[in-house]
N, C-alpha and C positions, 0 to 999 in steps of 0.2 A: 864542582862547587855548585850548590843549590841556587835556584833563580827565583826571582819574584817577577811575574808577568802581569801586566794590566791590559785587559782586552775589553773591547765592545763586541757583544754577540747578538745576533738577531735572526729570528725565524718565526713565521706565523704559529708554529707549534711549540715553540719554547714556552716553558712554564709562565703563566700569567700574561703572556703577550697580548691577548685579546683585552684583558682588563687594563693593561698599561696604555694601550691605544685608545680606549674608551675614557680613561680617566688620566690624561697626561699631567694634570696638576698635582696628582697624588705621588708621593715618594715612598717606594716599597724597598725594604731592605731584608735580605735572608738573615735570620738569626744564625750566627756562624756555627754554633755547636751542632745544630740539626743536620749540617752537611756532612758531618763525619760518619753518618750511618744512613746512607742513601737507600739502603736495601729495605728500610721500614716503609718507604712510600709516603711517609709523613714529614712535612716540612713546616717550619715556623717563619712567620714574616712580621716584621715591625713596619707599621704603615703610618705615615704622617699624612693627615688630611683625609682620613677615611670617613665616609658618610653613608647615608642611604643609597646614593648613587653608586658608590663604590661597591657596596655589597650586592646591589642589583647587577652590576657588572660581573661580579663573581659567579652569580647564578647562571648567567648566559655564557660563561667562559668554558670553551670546550676542553681546556687542559685542566679543569678542576672538576672532581667528582663529588667532593664533600669538603665543607669548610666550617670552622668553629671559631667564634670570637672567644679568645682566652682571657683577654684583659682590656679594659678601656680606661685610658688616662686622659680622656678629653680629646685633645688634638692628635693624640697617638694611640694606636690600638695594636694589639698583638693577635694574629690569627694562626690557627693550625689548619693546614690544607692537605688534602689527599689528591695527588695528580691522576689524571685519567690515563688509561693505557694509550700509548702512542705519543705521549707528551715528551718532548725532547729535553734532555738534561745533559749538562756536561759534568756534573759533580761525580757520578759513578765512574765515568772514564778517567776523570782527574785522579780519583782515589785509586783506581786500577792501575795507573802508571806510577804510583807512589807519590802523588801529589795531594795538595789540600787546598780547598777553597777558603781563602781568608776573609773574603768580603764579596757580596754581590748586591749591587743597587740598581734599581730601574733607571733608565734613561728614556729619551723620547722615541727610541726604536725598539728597545729590548732591555739588555742588562749590561752593565759595566761590572767586570769581575777582576778580582785581585787573587792570583793564584801563587801558591808556593810549589815549585816544581823541582825535581832532583837534578835536572840538567837540560841542555838544549835539545838532546834526543827526545826527552819526554815532551817538550814544547812542540817539536816537529810531529810527534805522534798524535798529540791532541789536535794540531792543526789539520792533519790528515783526516782525523776522525770527524772534525767539523766539516771539511770539504765533502766527505763521503755522505754526511747527513744533510748537506746543502744548507748548513748554518753559516751565515755571513760572519766574518771575523775581521776585526780591525785592531791591530796591535798598537797600543799607545806607548808602552814603555816596557822594557825588560832590563833588569840589572841583577848582579850577583848578590847573594846573601851577605858576602863579606864586605860589601860596600857600606853596611850598616855599622861597621866597627867603630868609625870615627864619630858616630852620633846615634842617638836613640832612634829606634824604628817606631813608626806609627802606621796605623791602618787607616788613616785619613784617605778618603776616596777623592778622585779628581773633582767630583761634583761639590764635596764638602770643602775642598781647597778653594775652588772658585768662589763659593759663598763667602768663606772666611776672608779671602784676599780682597774681594769686592767691598765687603763690610768694612774692612780696615781702611781701604783706600778712600772710601766715601764718608768715613767719619762716624760710622755706626757705633764704635766703641768709645767715642769721645763723650765728654760731659760738659754741656748738654750734647745729646745726639745731633749729628749734622745730616742724617738721613734716616729713613724708616724702612721697615720691612717691606712695605708696599712699594717704595721706590727701588729697593734691591731686587724685588720680584719682577718689576718691569725690566730692568737691566738684564736679568738672567732668564727671562721669559718662562717663569714658573710662578706658582702661587706663594703668597706670603707665608702661608703655613709651612710649605716645603722649604723655603728659605730658612725660616726659623728652626726648622728641624735640623737642616744640614749644619747650621751654625752651632746648634747645641751638641749635636753628635761629634762634630769635628772638634770642637773645644774640649769635649770630654775625653777623646782619644789623645789630644795633645797633652792635656793635664796627666793622663794615666802613663804616657810615655816619657814625659819630661819631669814631672814634679812628684808623682805619687810613689811612695815607698811602702811595701807591705809591711805590716807590724805582726 
């Protein structure tokens, strides 16, 4: 039975790690479909809170050889990046063992990834690969795909869940609101822009999983 595994990974040569370290208030998410073809060397990223400082960090990032701004929605931008030779990636290995990267979002050290893997042997193989590459791995959760049978599956990340739960507990969804993005940002130790982005993306995924029906 296939597995869903949620991991934190970190290494100085992991994709965009220098930029993540230089711009900790920015939230970066891999656009999922781009990870299905890692051989191209091109990856797309959705960035919350990108600005001139972020793009300056990209210029100095040794894991990036080229980048292009694809779209600008104000507080959210989409970039296409080409990684430098020697950049560490786990998506090719994940694909090679029959898995799929469902989601990848930056955290304060590197990346939080949600992976679909065929079995525990595949997880062990990926873990051994990370150890051989000196990639730090922290396993947050692993569960079987069939555990989704009793309820809808969502791709809400741990960071998005934390933002949504804190927003709910502090009255962000009340009318009138009992807290602000700035106050939530202080609680979560990230920027207001990042909090707003995580709330929007998390709510979008919950709606898609629980309410939306294709017509």
